N, CA, C and O atoms as a Tinker XYZ file with bonds, in Angstrom:
   436  protein
     1  N      0.848000   -1.185000    0.000000    73     2
     2  CA     0.000000    0.000000    0.000000    64     1     3
     3  C      0.888000    1.241000    0.000000    63     2     4     5
     4  O      1.767000    1.374000    0.852000    81     3
     5  N      0.672000    2.124000   -0.924000    73     3     6
     6  CA     1.493000    3.324000   -1.017000    64     5     7
     7  C      0.650000    4.569000   -0.799000    63     6     8     9
     8  O      0.608000    5.459000   -1.649000    81     7
     9  N     -0.006000    4.624000    0.321000    73     7    10
    10  CA    -0.845000    5.770000    0.676000    64     9    11
    11  C      0.033000    6.785000    1.407000    63    10    12    13
    12  O     -0.031000    6.907000    2.630000    81    11
    13  N      0.845000    7.504000    0.653000    73    11    14
    14  CA     1.801000    8.443000    1.225000    64    13    15
    15  C      1.208000    9.852000    1.214000    63    14    16    17
    16  O      0.717000   10.328000    0.190000    81    15
    17  N      1.265000   10.496000    2.359000    73    15    18
    18  CA     0.758000   11.852000    2.479000    64    17    19
    19  C      1.913000   12.782000    2.804000    63    18    20    21
    20  O      2.684000   12.517000    3.726000    81    19
    21  N      2.041000   13.863000    2.057000    73    19    22
    22  CA     3.066000   14.860000    2.369000    64    21    23
    23  C      2.492000   15.836000    3.377000    63    22    24    25
    24  O      1.345000   16.268000    3.260000    81    23
    25  N      3.297000   16.179000    4.364000    73    23    26
    26  CA     2.873000   17.085000    5.422000    64    25    27
    27  C      3.782000   18.304000    5.432000    63    26    28    29
    28  O      4.770000   18.357000    4.700000    81    27
    29  N      3.443000   19.288000    6.268000    73    27    30
    30  CA     4.239000   20.503000    6.350000    64    29    31
    31  C      5.670000   20.220000    6.770000    63    30    32    33
    32  O      5.928000   19.240000    7.468000    81    31
    33  N      6.609000   21.072000    6.350000    73    31    34
    34  CA     8.022000   20.851000    6.657000    64    33    35
    35  C      8.317000   20.934000    8.148000    63    34    36    37
    36  O      7.546000   21.506000    8.918000    81    35
    37  N      9.439000   20.356000    8.539000    73    35    38
    38  CA     9.892000   20.391000    9.919000    64    37    39
    39  C     11.176000   21.220000    9.977000    63    38    40    41
    40  O     12.031000   21.121000    9.097000    81    39
    41  N     11.297000   22.030000   11.018000    73    39    42
    42  CA    12.427000   22.939000   11.169000    64    41    43
    43  C     13.399000   22.388000   12.203000    63    42    44    45
    44  O     12.989000   21.935000   13.272000    81    43
    45  N     14.684000   22.429000   11.880000    73    43    46
    46  CA    15.741000   22.071000   12.822000    64    45    47
    47  C     16.624000   23.286000   13.041000    63    46    48    49
    48  O     17.659000   23.446000   12.395000    81    47
    49  N     16.193000   24.146000   13.973000    73    47    50
    50  CA    16.943000   25.355000   14.289000    64    49    51
    51  C     18.173000   25.046000   15.131000    63    50    52    53
    52  O     19.144000   25.802000   15.109000    81    51
    53  N     18.140000   23.939000   15.876000    73    51    54
    54  CA    19.266000   23.587000   16.737000    64    53    55
    55  C     20.351000   22.885000   15.925000    63    54    56    57
    56  O     20.087000   21.894000   15.244000    81    55
    57  N     21.571000   23.409000   16.006000    73    55    58
    58  CA    22.680000   22.871000   15.218000    64    57    59
    59  C     23.016000   21.422000   15.566000    63    58    60    61
    60  O     23.358000   20.642000   14.677000    81    59
    61  N     22.925000   21.053000   16.831000    73    59    62
    62  CA    23.260000   19.686000   17.255000    64    61    63
    63  C     22.269000   18.687000   16.674000    63    62    64    65
    64  O     22.672000   17.660000   16.129000    81    63
    65  N     20.972000   18.982000   16.787000    73    63    66
    66  CA    19.949000   18.093000   16.227000    64    65    67
    67  C     20.082000   18.014000   14.714000    63    66    68    69
    68  O     19.951000   16.940000   14.127000    81    67
    69  N     20.339000   19.145000   14.094000    73    67    70
    70  CA    20.495000   19.196000   12.637000    64    69    71
    71  C     21.696000   18.347000   12.201000    63    70    72    73
    72  O     21.608000   17.601000   11.226000    81    71
    73  N     22.806000   18.460000   12.916000    73    71    74
    74  CA    23.998000   17.668000   12.587000    64    73    75
    75  C     23.710000   16.175000   12.725000    63    74    76    77
    76  O     24.149000   15.377000   11.897000    81    75
    77  N     22.969000   15.797000   13.773000    73    75    78
    78  CA    22.588000   14.396000   13.966000    64    77    79
    79  C     21.806000   13.890000   12.755000    63    78    80    81
    80  O     22.068000   12.793000   12.263000    81    79
    81  N     20.859000   14.675000   12.278000    73    79    82
    82  CA    20.050000   14.283000   11.122000    64    81    83
    83  C     20.908000   14.150000    9.868000    63    82    84    85
    84  O     20.785000   13.169000    9.134000    81    83
    85  N     21.761000   15.114000    9.624000    73    83    86
    86  CA    22.585000   15.114000    8.414000    64    85    87
    87  C     23.614000   13.984000    8.434000    63    86    88    89
    88  O     23.793000   13.288000    7.434000    81    87
    89  N     24.287000   13.802000    9.564000    73    87    90
    90  CA    25.383000   12.821000    9.632000    64    89    91
    91  C     24.909000   11.383000    9.812000    63    90    92    93
    92  O     25.580000   10.450000    9.371000    81    91
    93  N     23.750000   11.197000   10.460000    73    91    94
    94  CA    23.305000    9.838000   10.776000    64    93    95
    95  C     21.997000    9.443000   10.106000    63    94    96    97
    96  O     21.579000    8.288000   10.195000    81    95
    97  N     21.349000   10.388000    9.438000    73    95    98
    98  CA    20.130000   10.069000    8.706000    64    97    99
    99  C     18.896000    9.932000    9.569000    63    98   100   101
   100  O     17.821000    9.599000    9.070000    81    99
   101  N     19.038000   10.186000   10.864000    73    99   102
   102  CA    17.885000   10.152000   11.754000    64   101   103
   103  C     18.160000   10.950000   13.018000    63   102   104   105
   104  O     19.301000   11.109000   13.451000    81   103
   105  N     17.067000   11.446000   13.595000    73   103   106
   106  CA    17.162000   12.210000   14.825000    64   105   107
   107  C     15.852000   12.049000   15.581000    63   106   108   109
   108  O     14.789000   11.925000   14.971000    81   107
   109  N     15.927000   12.050000   16.908000    73   107   110
   110  CA    14.729000   12.133000   17.735000    64   109   111
   111  C     14.662000   13.567000   18.236000    63   110   112   113
   112  O     15.624000   14.077000   18.810000    81   111
   113  N     13.529000   14.210000   18.020000    73   111   114
   114  CA    13.380000   15.622000   18.317000    64   113   115
   115  C     12.134000   15.877000   19.155000    63   114   116   117
   116  O     11.147000   15.147000   19.061000    81   115
   117  N     12.190000   16.916000   19.972000    73   115   118
   118  CA    11.073000   17.310000   20.831000    64   117   119
   119  C     10.308000   18.451000   20.177000    63   118   120   121
   120  O     10.900000   19.361000   19.597000    81   119
   121  N      8.995000   18.389000   20.279000    73   119   122
   122  CA     8.134000   19.474000   19.826000    64   121   123
   123  C      7.068000   19.704000   20.890000    63   122   124   125
   124  O      6.501000   18.752000   21.425000    81   123
   125  N      6.797000   20.982000   21.197000    73   123   126
   126  CA     5.794000   21.317000   22.202000    64   125   127
   127  C      4.406000   20.921000   21.717000    63   126   128   129
   128  O      3.595000   20.411000   22.489000    81   127
   129  N      4.134000   21.157000   20.434000    73   127   130
   130  CA     2.810000   20.878000   19.894000    64   129   131
   131  C      2.819000   19.625000   19.034000    63   130   132   133
   132  O      3.806000   19.296000   18.376000    81   131
   133  N      1.689000   18.942000   19.066000    73   131   134
   134  CA     1.486000   17.784000   18.216000    64   133   135
   135  C      1.550000   18.258000   16.766000    63   134   136   137
   136  O      0.939000   19.267000   16.414000    81   135
   137  N      2.282000   17.536000   15.932000    73   135   138
   138  CA     2.400000   17.931000   14.529000    64   137   139
   139  C      2.026000   16.765000   13.631000    63   138   140   141
   140  O      1.934000   15.621000   14.075000    81   139
   141  N      1.812000   17.078000   12.364000    73   139   142
   142  CA     1.481000   16.046000   11.398000    64   141   143
   143  C      2.684000   15.137000   11.176000    63   142   144   145
   144  O      3.831000   15.539000   11.373000    81   143
   145  N      2.404000   13.927000   10.772000    73   143   146
   146  CA     3.468000   12.963000   10.509000    64   145   147
   147  C      3.352000   12.464000    9.077000    63   146   148   149
   148  O      2.294000   12.551000    8.453000    81   147
   149  N      4.446000   11.948000    8.579000    73   147   150
   150  CA     4.478000   11.434000    7.211000    64   149   151
   151  C      5.677000   11.991000    6.461000    63   150   152   153
   152  O      6.619000   12.507000    7.061000    81   151
   153  N      5.625000   11.879000    5.139000    73   151   154
   154  CA     6.723000   12.356000    4.298000    64   153   155
   155  C      6.666000   13.872000    4.178000    63   154   156   157
   156  O      5.599000   14.455000    3.986000    81   155
   157  N      7.832000   14.498000    4.294000    73   155   158
   158  CA     7.931000   15.948000    4.212000    64   157   159
   159  C      9.365000   16.324000    3.869000    63   158   160   161
   160  O     10.117000   15.508000    3.336000    81   159
   161  N      9.733000   17.532000    4.167000    73   159   162
   162  CA    11.104000   18.008000    3.988000    64   161   163
   163  C     11.489000   18.826000    5.197000    63   162   164   165
   164  O     10.631000   19.275000    5.957000    81   163
   165  N     12.790000   19.020000    5.375000    73   163   166
   166  CA    13.264000   19.773000    6.538000    64   165   167
   167  C     14.054000   20.988000    6.103000    63   166   168   169
   168  O     14.597000   21.054000    5.000000    81   167
   169  N     14.098000   21.957000    7.024000    73   167   170
   170  CA    14.852000   23.184000    6.781000    64   169   171
   171  C     15.429000   23.686000    8.099000    63   170   172   173
   172  O     15.054000   23.216000    9.173000    81   171
   173  N     16.349000   24.650000    8.005000    73   171   174
   174  CA    17.049000   25.157000    9.193000    64   173   175
   175  C     16.285000   26.236000    9.936000    63   174   176   177
   176  O     16.507000   26.438000   11.130000    81   175
   177  N     15.390000   26.932000    9.249000    73   175   178
   178  CA    14.621000   28.001000    9.883000    64   177   179
   179  C     13.203000   27.991000    9.316000    63   178   180   181
   180  O     12.931000   27.365000    8.291000    81   179
   181  N     12.318000   28.690000    9.998000    73   179   182
   182  CA    10.904000   28.672000    9.622000    64   181   183
   183  C     10.677000   29.058000    8.161000    63   182   184   185
   184  O      9.802000   28.496000    7.502000    81   183
   185  N     11.451000   30.004000    7.657000    73   183   186
   186  CA    11.291000   30.454000    6.273000    64   185   187
   187  C     12.454000   30.038000    5.384000    63   186   188   189
   188  O     12.587000   30.513000    4.257000    81   187
   189  N     13.297000   29.144000    5.903000    73   187   190
   190  CA    14.475000   28.726000    5.162000    64   189   191
   191  C     14.161000   27.810000    3.989000    63   190   192   193
   192  O     13.043000   27.318000    3.835000    81   191
   193  N     15.170000   27.599000    3.176000    73   191   194
   194  CA    15.045000   26.742000    2.007000    64   193   195
   195  C     15.074000   25.277000    2.405000    63   194   196   197
   196  O     15.587000   24.915000    3.464000    81   195
   197  N     14.525000   24.455000    1.553000    73   195   198
   198  CA    14.528000   23.008000    1.745000    64   197   199
   199  C     15.966000   22.513000    1.821000    63   198   200   201
   200  O     16.800000   22.869000    0.989000    81   199
   201  N     16.252000   21.681000    2.835000    73   199   202
   202  CA    17.578000   21.097000    2.983000    64   201   203
   203  C     17.593000   19.616000    2.606000    63   202   204   205
   204  O     18.632000   19.076000    2.226000    81   203
   205  N     16.429000   18.962000    2.713000    73   203   206
   206  CA    16.358000   17.550000    2.358000    64   205   207
   207  C     14.993000   16.965000    2.646000    63   206   208   209
   208  O     14.186000   17.550000    3.367000    81   207
   209  N     14.748000   15.794000    2.067000    73   207   210
   210  CA    13.498000   15.089000    2.301000    64   209   211
   211  C     13.616000   14.228000    3.554000    63   210   212   213
   212  O     14.705000   13.782000    3.916000    81   211
   213  N     12.469000   14.000000    4.215000    73   211   214
   214  CA    12.482000   13.189000    5.428000    64   213   215
   215  C     11.105000   12.607000    5.704000    63   214   216   217
   216  O     10.121000   12.948000    5.048000    81   215
   217  N     11.061000   11.733000    6.675000    73   215   218
   218  CA     9.802000   11.142000    7.149000    64   217   219
   219  C      9.722000   11.397000    8.649000    63   218   220   221
   220  O     10.682000   11.147000    9.378000    81   219
   221  N      8.572000   11.898000    9.113000    73   219   222
   222  CA     8.360000   12.226000   10.520000    64   221   223
   223  C      7.372000   11.231000   11.116000    63   222   224   225
   224  O      6.280000   11.038000   10.580000    81   223
   225  N      7.756000   10.594000   12.234000    73   223   226
   226  CA     6.869000    9.670000   12.953000    64   225   227
   227  C      6.842000   10.057000   14.429000    63   226   228   229
   228  O      7.885000   10.320000   15.028000    81   227
   229  N      5.656000   10.088000   15.003000    73   227   230
   230  CA     5.554000   10.424000   16.418000    64   229   231
   231  C      5.905000    9.214000   17.278000    63   230   232   233
   232  O      5.455000    8.098000   17.021000    81   231
   233  N      6.722000    9.461000   18.307000    73   231   234
   234  CA     7.052000    8.419000   19.282000    64   233   235
   235  C      6.111000    8.474000   20.480000    63   234   236   237
   236  O      5.906000    7.470000   21.163000    81   235
   237  N      5.537000    9.652000   20.734000    73   235   238
   238  CA     4.565000    9.777000   21.811000    64   237   239
   239  C      4.794000   10.997000   22.666000    63   238   240   241
   240  O      5.783000   11.711000   22.496000    81   239
   241  N      3.858000   11.243000   23.608000    73   239   242
   242  CA     3.982000   12.388000   24.502000    64   241   243
   243  C      5.112000   12.177000   25.504000    63   242   244   245
   244  O      5.469000   11.047000   25.838000    81   243
   245  N      5.670000   13.301000   25.977000    73   243   246
   246  CA     6.792000   13.222000   26.907000    64   245   247
   247  C      6.817000   14.473000   27.783000    63   246   248   249
   248  O      6.412000   15.555000   27.359000    81   247
   249  N      7.295000   14.302000   29.000000    73   247   250
   250  CA     7.560000   15.431000   29.894000    64   249   251
   251  C      9.062000   15.685000   29.825000    63   250   252   253
   252  O      9.836000   14.906000   30.382000    81   251
   253  N      9.497000   16.760000   29.154000    73   251   254
   254  CA    10.937000   16.981000   28.970000    64   253   255
   255  C     11.677000   17.280000   30.267000    63   254   256   257
   256  O     12.906000   17.214000   30.297000    81   255
   257  N     10.968000   17.602000   31.331000    73   255   258
   258  CA    11.621000   17.833000   32.622000    64   257   259
   259  C     12.003000   16.515000   33.295000    63   258   260   261
   260  O     12.797000   16.505000   34.236000    81   259
   261  N     11.442000   15.406000   32.816000    73   259   262
   262  CA    11.710000   14.072000   33.373000    64   261   263
   263  C     12.856000   13.422000   32.605000    63   262   264   265
   264  O     12.674000   12.934000   31.489000    81   263
   265  N     14.038000   13.422000   33.215000    73   263   266
   266  CA    15.232000   12.885000   32.540000    64   265   267
   267  C     15.052000   11.433000   32.101000    63   266   268   269
   268  O     15.533000   11.041000   31.038000    81   267
   269  N     14.356000   10.630000   32.922000    73   267   270
   270  CA    14.173000    9.216000   32.592000    64   269   271
   271  C     13.350000    9.023000   31.321000    63   270   272   273
   272  O     13.532000    8.033000   30.612000    81   271
   273  N     12.440000    9.963000   31.025000    73   271   274
   274  CA    11.629000    9.819000   29.816000    64   273   275
   275  C     12.418000   10.182000   28.559000    63   274   276   277
   276  O     12.091000    9.714000   27.468000    81   275
   277  N     13.449000   11.007000   28.702000    73   275   278
   278  CA    14.270000   11.382000   27.545000    64   277   279
   279  C     15.450000   10.436000   27.325000    63   278   280   281
   280  O     15.893000   10.259000   26.190000    81   279
   281  N     15.955000    9.837000   28.381000    73   279   282
   282  CA    17.184000    9.033000   28.304000    64   281   283
   283  C     17.158000    7.949000   27.229000    63   282   284   285
   284  O     18.161000    7.788000   26.534000    81   283
   285  N     16.062000    7.189000   27.049000    73   283   286
   286  CA    16.076000    6.144000   26.015000    64   285   287
   287  C     16.282000    6.695000   24.594000    63   286   288   289
   288  O     16.664000    5.953000   23.689000    81   287
   289  N     16.034000    7.967000   24.407000    73   287   290
   290  CA    16.133000    8.583000   23.078000    64   289   291
   291  C     17.323000    9.543000   22.956000    63   290   292   293
   292  O     17.539000   10.130000   21.896000    81   291
   293  N     18.078000    9.699000   24.016000    73   291   294
   294  CA    19.158000   10.686000   24.056000    64   293   295
   295  C     20.181000   10.482000   22.943000    63   294   296   297
   296  O     20.597000   11.451000   22.308000    81   295
   297  N     20.587000    9.254000   22.699000    73   295   298
   298  CA    21.618000    9.014000   21.690000    64   297   299
   299  C     21.175000    9.510000   20.310000    63   298   300   301
   300  O     21.963000   10.125000   19.592000    81   299
   301  N     19.929000    9.248000   19.941000    73   299   302
   302  CA    19.439000    9.687000   18.631000    64   301   303
   303  C     19.078000   11.163000   18.600000    63   302   304   305
   304  O     18.786000   11.701000   17.532000    81   303
   305  N     19.091000   11.828000   19.750000    73   303   306
   306  CA    18.836000   13.272000   19.777000    64   305   307
   307  C     20.042000   14.052000   19.272000    63   306   308   309
   308  O     19.918000   15.186000   18.809000    81   307
   309  N     21.222000   13.418000   19.370000    73   307   310
   310  CA    22.468000   14.080000   18.977000    64   309   311
   311  C     23.172000   14.757000   20.136000    63   310   312   313
   312  O     24.312000   15.198000   19.989000    81   311
   313  N     22.519000   14.850000   21.286000    73   311   314
   314  CA    23.109000   15.532000   22.442000    64   313   315
   315  C     23.935000   14.573000   23.287000    63   314   316   317
   316  O     23.615000   13.389000   23.398000    81   315
   317  N     25.009000   15.101000   23.885000    73   315   318
   318  CA    25.914000   14.284000   24.693000    64   317   319
   319  C     25.259000   13.821000   25.986000    63   318   320   321
   320  O     25.540000   12.721000   26.463000    81   319
   321  N     24.384000   14.652000   26.558000    73   319   322
   322  CA    23.712000   14.306000   27.810000    64   321   323
   323  C     22.247000   14.732000   27.742000    63   322   324   325
   324  O     21.872000   15.573000   26.925000    81   323
   325  N     21.431000   14.145000   28.603000    73   323   326
   326  CA    20.032000   14.563000   28.689000    64   325   327
   327  C     19.964000   16.020000   29.129000    63   326   328   329
   328  O     19.111000   16.770000   28.653000    81   327
   329  N     20.854000   16.429000   30.033000    73   327   330
   330  CA    20.886000   17.822000   30.484000    64   329   331
   331  C     21.123000   18.796000   29.338000    63   330   332   333
   332  O     20.509000   19.862000   29.285000    81   331
   333  N     22.020000   18.428000   28.414000    73   331   334
   334  CA    22.269000   19.268000   27.240000    64   333   335
   335  C     21.018000   19.356000   26.367000    63   334   336   337
   336  O     20.687000   20.421000   25.847000    81   335
   337  N     20.329000   18.231000   26.213000    73   335   338
   338  CA    19.112000   18.194000   25.408000    64   337   339
   339  C     18.031000   19.052000   26.068000    63   338   340   341
   340  O     17.333000   19.809000   25.393000    81   339
   341  N     17.897000   18.929000   27.387000    73   339   342
   342  CA    16.912000   19.730000   28.114000    64   341   343
   343  C     17.209000   21.224000   27.995000    63   342   344   345
   344  O     16.288000   22.033000   27.877000    81   343
   345  N     18.484000   21.590000   28.025000    73   343   346
   346  CA    18.857000   23.005000   27.879000    64   345   347
   347  C     18.446000   23.527000   26.506000    63   346   348   349
   348  O     17.971000   24.656000   26.389000    81   347
   349  N     18.625000   22.713000   25.468000    73   347   350
   350  CA    18.225000   23.115000   24.115000    64   349   351
   351  C     16.704000   23.229000   24.012000    63   350   352   353
   352  O     16.192000   24.152000   23.379000    81   351
   353  N     15.986000   22.297000   24.629000    73   351   354
   354  CA    14.510000   22.361000   24.633000    64   353   355
   355  C     14.065000   23.650000   25.305000    63   354   356   357
   356  O     13.182000   24.345000   24.803000    81   355
   357  N     14.672000   23.965000   26.432000    73   355   358
   358  CA    14.318000   25.183000   27.181000    64   357   359
   359  C     14.626000   26.425000   26.349000    63   358   360   361
   360  O     13.827000   27.361000   26.312000    81   359
   361  N     15.775000   26.436000   25.686000    73   359   362
   362  CA    16.178000   27.597000   24.882000    64   361   363
   363  C     15.228000   27.824000   23.703000    63   362   364   365
   364  O     14.885000   28.965000   23.394000    81   363
   365  N     14.807000   26.753000   23.053000    73   363   366
   366  CA    13.947000   26.873000   21.874000    64   365   367
   367  C     12.474000   27.092000   22.220000    63   366   368   369
   368  O     11.735000   27.694000   21.442000    81   367
   369  N     12.049000   26.603000   23.389000    73   367   370
   370  CA    10.625000   26.625000   23.719000    64   369   371
   371  C     10.264000   27.508000   24.905000    63   370   372   373
   372  O      9.084000   27.767000   25.142000    81   371
   373  N     11.254000   27.974000   25.651000    73   371   374
   374  CA    10.995000   28.892000   26.750000    64   373   375
   375  C     10.603000   28.246000   28.058000    63   374   376   377
   376  O     10.695000   28.882000   29.108000    81   375
   377  N     10.170000   27.006000   28.025000    73   375   378
   378  CA     9.844000   26.315000   29.272000    64   377   379
   379  C      9.982000   24.816000   29.055000    63   378   380   381
   380  O     10.403000   24.366000   27.989000    81   379
   381  N      9.632000   24.071000   30.054000    73   379   382
   382  CA     9.759000   22.619000   29.969000    64   381   383
   383  C      8.379000   21.970000   30.038000    63   382   384   385
   384  O      8.192000   20.966000   30.726000    81   383
   385  N      7.411000   22.550000   29.321000    73   383   386
   386  CA     6.068000   21.984000   29.327000    64   385   387
   387  C      6.060000   20.668000   28.546000    63   386   388   389
   388  O      6.976000   20.373000   27.777000    81   387
   389  N      5.026000   19.910000   28.762000    73   387   390
   390  CA     4.924000   18.633000   28.069000    64   389   391
   391  C      4.851000   18.834000   26.569000    63   390   392   393
   392  O      4.429000   19.886000   26.088000    81   391
   393  N      5.259000   17.829000   25.849000    73   391   394
   394  CA     5.240000   17.887000   24.398000    64   393   395
   395  C      5.312000   16.490000   23.830000    63   394   396   397
   396  O      4.823000   15.534000   24.433000    81   395
   397  N      5.927000   16.376000   22.663000    73   395   398
   398  CA     5.960000   15.108000   21.940000    64   397   399
   399  C      7.361000   14.860000   21.377000    63   398   400   401
   400  O      8.081000   15.791000   21.018000    81   399
   401  N      7.720000   13.592000   21.313000    73   399   402
   402  CA     8.954000   13.205000   20.647000    64   401   403
   403  C      8.615000   12.661000   19.264000    63   402   404   405
   404  O      7.622000   11.959000   19.074000    81   403
   405  N      9.468000   13.005000   18.307000    73   403   406
   406  CA     9.317000   12.542000   16.938000    64   405   407
   407  C     10.633000   11.960000   16.459000    63   406   408   409
   408  O     11.705000   12.458000   16.804000    81   407
   409  N     10.549000   10.903000   15.661000    73   407   410
   410  CA    11.721000   10.343000   15.003000    64   409   411
   411  C     11.660000   10.796000   13.552000    63   410   412   413
   412  O     10.658000   10.595000   12.865000    81   411
   413  N     12.741000   11.407000   13.099000    73   411   414
   414  CA    12.814000   11.929000   11.743000    64   413   415
   415  C     13.913000   11.181000   11.007000    63   414   416   417
   416  O     15.052000   11.121000   11.469000    81   415
   417  N     13.563000   10.608000    9.855000    73   415   418
   418  CA    14.498000    9.864000    9.029000    64   417   419
   419  C     14.638000   10.562000    7.690000    63   418   420   421
   420  O     13.640000   10.952000    7.084000    81   419
   421  N     15.875000   10.724000    7.220000    73   419   422
   422  CA    16.081000   11.322000    5.905000    64   421   423
   423  C     15.823000   10.292000    4.823000    63   422   424   425
   424  O     15.946000    9.088000    5.045000    81   423
   425  N     15.464000   10.783000    3.653000    73   423   426
   426  CA    15.244000    9.924000    2.477000    64   425   427
   427  C     16.458000   10.011000    1.587000    63   426   428   429
   428  O     17.053000   11.078000    1.434000    81   427
   429  N     16.823000    8.900000    1.005000    73   427   430
   430  CA    17.865000    8.918000   -0.016000    64   429   431
   431  C     17.259000    9.487000   -1.271000    63   430   432   433
   432  O     16.168000    9.093000   -1.684000    81   431
   433  N     17.966000   10.410000   -1.874000    73   431   434
   434  CA    17.440000   11.053000   -3.089000    64   433   435
   435  C     17.602000   10.122000   -4.273000    63   434   436
   436  O     17.223000   10.472000   -5.390000    81   435
């Protein structure tokens, strides 16, 4: 079945997460709001140019203030420690409110 739906692009403003995606072809990322999933493309900023194609899948809701909930995904986040990841979440979102984790995989062109 090839029922593929293209969804809105995903932004990777954080350099560490972006590097993880580019170098390893996948990243686990936090988003405050629930977003669409499926095939899309990614960019570095909200109005930036397309950097590559990807697929977004939701892993589920998470409390980013809870280190134990982030630890299983820390390696694929690209961050050296959960604390570093939490600092980036705080910097990008302003607080540590609940949100969602997504796994993003790049597509081979």
